[in-house]
N, C-alpha and C positions, 0 to 999 in steps of 0.2 A: 556644489554641482559641477560636473565635468562639462567641458565645451559641447560635447555631443548630446548631452541630456537637454541642455538649454541653448538651443540655437537663437542668435539674435532675433530673427524674424519669427519664430515659432510662437504662435498664440496659446494661450492656457489650456484651450480645449483641443489642442492638437497633439500629435507626436510626429517626430522626424522619422521618417523611413529610409530614405537614402538620398545621395546625390545621383542625378540622372541628366542625359543630355535633353534639351528642351523638347525635341523631337519624338521623344520616347513617352512623353506624357499620354499620347493617344492610346497606347498599349496598357496604360495603369487602369485597373479595373474598380478602384475604389470611386465611389460616388462623390466623396467630399474631398478629393484630391486637390492640392494647391501647390503651384511652384513659387517658390521664394525666388529672390533676385541674386543672392550672394552665396555660393557654395564653398564649403571649407572641408579640409581634412581633419584628422583627429587632432593636429597639432595647432589648428587655428590658422593654417594657411590657405589662401584663396585657391579656388579651383575654377579659373575662368570660363572653361568649356562646359561646366555643369551648373545644374539649379538644384537646390534642395527641395526635396518632396516632402510635403506634410499631408496628414490625413486626420480627419476628425476622431477624437477617442470614441465618441458615442457609436459611431459606425463600426469601429473595430470591436467594441464591446457587444454591440448587437449581434455581430457575425459569429464571434468566437466565445463570449463570455469573458467576464473580467479575469478570472483565474488562468484560462487558456491564454488571452491576450497578453497577460503579463509574463508568462512563460515563453510564448513565442516571440514577443518583440523585446524582451529582456529589459535592459537599462534604459532604451528609449523610449519605453511607455511607462509613465509614472502615474499610476492611479489615484496618487495623493492629489493631484490637480484636477482630476475628473470632475466635470460638473453634471451629476446625475440629476435627471428630470423626475 
């Protein structure tokens, strides 16, 4: 699995959206949004001015459906680890 698919701080029921500055969290509309502590680029190098943004997969599936969510969020969204209730 590539570094971007499995971020060190990502929980199994989340997916990585993007790296953002901490102040931008207030503009993210997902209810289950969460910032991690350490952002990295696609080579695994630290991005000290940014934080990784994670969202619960259930919320994305509820909003878009599994097929559409997989297409929209691509390789960052791995339904294989989805915990469906």
